[in-house]
C-alpha positions in Angstrom: -29.3 40.0 -11.0 -26.8 39.3 -8.2 -26.1 35.8 -7.3 -24.4 34.8 -4.0 -22.0 31.9 -3.9 -21.6 29.9 -0.7 -18.3 28.1 -0.3 -18.2 25.2 2.1 -14.8 24.7 3.9 -13.6 21.1 4.3 -12.9 20.7 8.0 -12.5 17.0 7.9 -9.1 15.4 8.8 -6.5 14.2 6.4 -7.2 10.4 5.8 -3.9 9.8 3.9 -1.8 9.0 7.0 -4.2 6.3 8.1 -4.1 4.7 4.7 -0.3 5.0 4.4 0.3 3.6 7.8 -2.2 0.7 7.3 -0.3 -0.1 4.1 3.2 0.5 5.4 3.0 -1.4 8.7 1.3 -4.4 7.1 3.8 -4.5 4.3 6.7 -4.4 6.7 5.3 -7.3 8.7 4.5 -9.5 5.7 8.0 -8.8 4.2 9.7 -9.7 7.5 8.2 -13.1 6.7 9.4 -13.0 3.1 12.9 -12.1 4.4 12.9 -15.3 6.5 12.4 -13.9 10.0 9.2 -16.0 10.7 6.6 -18.2 9.1 3.3 -16.9 7.7 1.1 -16.7 10.7 -2.2 -15.3 12.1 -0.5 -11.9 13.0 0.1 -11.2 9.3 -3.4 -12.3 8.3 -5.0 -10.2 11.0 -3.0 -7.2 10.0 -4.0 -7.8 6.4 -7.7 -7.8 7.3 -7.8 -5.1 10.0 -5.2 -2.5 9.2 -3.8 -3.2 5.7 -7.4 -4.0 4.5 -10.1 -2.2 6.5 -8.1 0.9 7.5 -7.2 1.6 3.9 -10.7 1.1 2.7 -11.9 3.6 5.3 -9.2 6.0 4.2 -10.1 5.5 0.5 -13.8 6.3 1.2 -12.7 9.5 3.1 -10.5 10.5 0.2 -13.4 10.0 -2.2 -15.4 12.5 0.0 -12.6 15.0 -0.4 -12.6 14.5 -4.2 -9.1 13.0 -4.4 -9.3 10.4 -7.2 -5.7 9.2 -6.9 -5.9 8.5 -3.1 -9.4 7.0 -3.4 -8.1 4.6 -6.1 -4.9 3.8 -4.3 -6.3 3.2 -0.8 -9.4 1.3 -1.9 -7.4 -0.9 -4.3 -4.6 -1.7 -1.9 -7.1 -2.2 1.0 -8.9 -4.7 -1.2 -5.6 -6.2 -2.3 -5.0 -7.1 1.4 -8.5 -8.6 1.7 -7.9 -10.7 -1.5 -4.5 -11.9 -0.4 -5.8 -13.1 3.0 -8.9 -14.6 1.3 -6.8 -16.6 -1.1 -4.6 -18.0 1.7 -7.5 -18.7 4.1 -9.8 -20.3 1.4 -7.1 -22.8 0.5 -6.4 -23.6 4.2 -10.1 -24.2 4.9 -10.4 -26.4 1.8 -12.9 -24.0 0.2 -10.9 -23.6 -3.0 -7.8 -25.1 -4.7 -4.7 -23.3 -3.6 -3.2 -21.0 -6.2 -0.1 -22.4 -7.9 3.0 -20.4 -8.6 2.0 -19.4 -12.1 -1.4 -18.1 -10.8 0.3 -16.2 -8.0 2.8 -14.7 -10.5 -0.1 -13.5 -12.7 -1.8 -12.0 -9.6 1.3 -10.2 -8.4 2.2 -9.1 -12.0 -1.2 -7.5 -12.4 -0.7 -5.6 -9.2 2.7 -4.6 -10.4 1.3 -3.2 -13.6 -1.4 -1.2 -11.7 1.2 0.1 -9.3 3.6 1.1 -12.1 0.8 3.3 -13.7 0.0 4.8 -10.3 3.7 5.6 -9.9 3.5 7.7 -13.0 0.7 9.7 -11.3 3.0 10.4 -8.3 5.4 12.3 -10.5 2.9 15.2 -10.0 2.7 14.7 -6.2 5.7 14.4 -3.9 9.0 12.6 -3.6 7.9 10.5 -0.6 5.0 9.0 -2.6 7.3 8.5 -5.6 9.5 6.3 -3.4 6.6 4.4 -2.0 5.1 3.6 -5.4 8.4 3.0 -7.2 9.5 0.5 -4.5 6.1 -1.1 -4.5 6.2 -1.6 -8.2 9.6 -3.3 -7.9 8.3 -5.4 -5.0 5.3 -6.7 -6.9 7.4 -7.7 -9.9 10.1 -9.3 -7.8 7.4 -11.3 -6.0 5.9 -12.3 -9.4 9.3 -13.3 -10.7 10.0 -15.3 -7.5 6.8 -17.3 -7.9 7.0 -17.8 -11.6 10.6 -19.0 -11.6 10.4 -20.8 -8.3 13.3 -18.6 -7.2 15.9 -19.5 -4.6 15.4 -18.6 -0.9 18.1 -16.0 -1.3 16.1 -14.2 -4.0 13.0 -14.4 -1.9 14.8 -13.0 1.1 16.2 -10.2 -1.0 12.7 -9.4 -2.1 11.5 -9.3 1.5 14.2 -6.7 2.4 13.0 -4.6 -0.6 9.5 -4.9 0.7 10.6 -3.9 4.2 12.1 -0.7 2.7 8.9 -0.1 0.7 6.8 -0.5 3.9 8.9 1.9 5.9 8.8 4.5 3.1 5.0 4.5 3.4 5.2 4.7 7.2 7.6 7.7 6.9 5.1 9.4 4.4 2.2 8.8 6.7 3.9 10.0 10.0 5.5 13.0 8.2 2.0 14.2 7.4 0.8 13.8 10.9 3.8 15.5 12.5 3.9 18.3 9.9 0.2 19.1 10.5 0.5 18.9 14.3 3.6 21.2 14.5 2.4 23.5 11.7 5.8 23.3 10.0 7.9 20.8 8.1 9.3 18.3 10.7 9.8 15.5 8.2 10.0 16.6 4.5 7.9 15.0 1.9 9.9 16.5 -1.0 7.3 18.7 -2.8 7.4 18.5 -6.6 8.0 21.9 -8.3 5.5 22.5 -11.1 
């Protein structure tokens, strides 16, 4: 008995650049604050909700549809990270909950560092650009956690901000590289493919 197999081609767009840009641009803007360029303000909170949060959640759902477990987990997790960060700031400002103390924030950031460190291990099977993003993000979370736990100096916190700016720009690079490489049909910005 002959059985026919129908293959359905995925013609949907690549959601990864959206997620990477949502993460990267919001991370740069928050870490400009951490580096001492301006105070925490509504621009950062709005980016955290709309681009860092919502855009990454959309990208994560689209990656789920494509069967990409790593990208689904990353984009949904970091999108919800931005929502949770904005929520913990706004709830305290509105008097709806007690503000998190330095120890609680260190625990929060440390858990995100642990998660990111394991996700970094997964990038060893992907490309160099993502390895840079996840390695620098792991370092960033742990530096932020240490800064809160030890009530570190302004200089340490500013250094952490600069590391975060680098992390954010590495994600922006990875996202824009995918857009330009697809549009031009060739490698315009290399991602550093891993040889298997």
